[in-house]
N, C-alpha and C positions, 0 to 999 in steps of 0.2 A: 211548951208552945201552945198558945191559944189560937186555933185557926179562925176564930171569929173576931180576933182583935183588929187585924188589918187585912183587907182583901188582897193587897199586893204582896203579902208575906207568904213565903213558901212554907207549907206545913213540914214538920219534922217526921220523916218517914223512917221507920225502923224495920230491919229485916229480921224476921223470926224464922231462921232456917229450920229449927226443930219442929215448927208448926207449918212449914212450907207456905209462908205468907209474908207480905209486906203490910205494915199497919201504921195508922196514925191514931193516936189516942186523943179524943176530944171530950169536952164536958157533956156532949150530946150522945156519946157512945163511940164504939170502935168503928173505924173505917178500915177496909182491908182489900187486898188483892191477893187471892190465893193462887197457888201453883202446884204443879207436880212435874217431876222430871221423868221423862221416858227416853232413856238413852241420852242422846245429844240434843233432845228437844225439850223445851220448857213449855208445858201446856198451861195456859192461863184461863181457867174455867169460870172465875167469878170475881167480880169487883162490887163492893158495897160501901155506901156512904150513908150515914144517918140522913133521913129526909130533910131535916132542918138545915143541913149543910150542903145540899146539892147545889151545883152551879158555882161553887167557890174554888174549884181547881184542885180539890183534894183527890178525887179519882184520877185526874191527870197526873198528879204528883206520884201517886202510888204506881200507876202504870209506867211512868217514865223511870222510876226506880227499878221496877222489875225488868224492864227492857235493858237498862244500863247494866244490871247485874248479869242478864243473859249474855250480853255482848262481852262483858269482862270474863265470863266463863267459857266463851266460844260456843254458845248454844244457839240453836235455831229456835223460833217461837211459833207455837200454834195458838192463835187467838180464839179460844173456844168461848169466850165471853164477848157478847155483842159490843160492849163498851170498848174493850181492848181492840177489837177489829176496827171500830170507828176511829179510835185514837190513832191507830197505825195508818189508816187511810188519810187522815188529816196531817200526818207527819211523815212525809216521803223519806226522810232520812232513816226511818226504821224499816223500810221495805226489804233491805238486805237481810234482815233477821227472819223473814218468813221462810 
């Protein structure tokens, strides 16, 4: 999947459980949302997208995937990353995960 091909296409997010992160591979580099589990809490400390791809929805797709996984696992979420916190404020349907 080439995230620069169509702005309306969703990037392919992969869960790398062994590395505790969600990733999107792009020609410009790796985009990621890292996490760590602390009991029944998923801490999301960092989201990063190559500068050339900022504003294209890749970070949102990464965070959405992480939150969906947290929900499927019955986990609560601690948004330690400012982007994750902002995403959750903009998406009230995620507030129950806090």
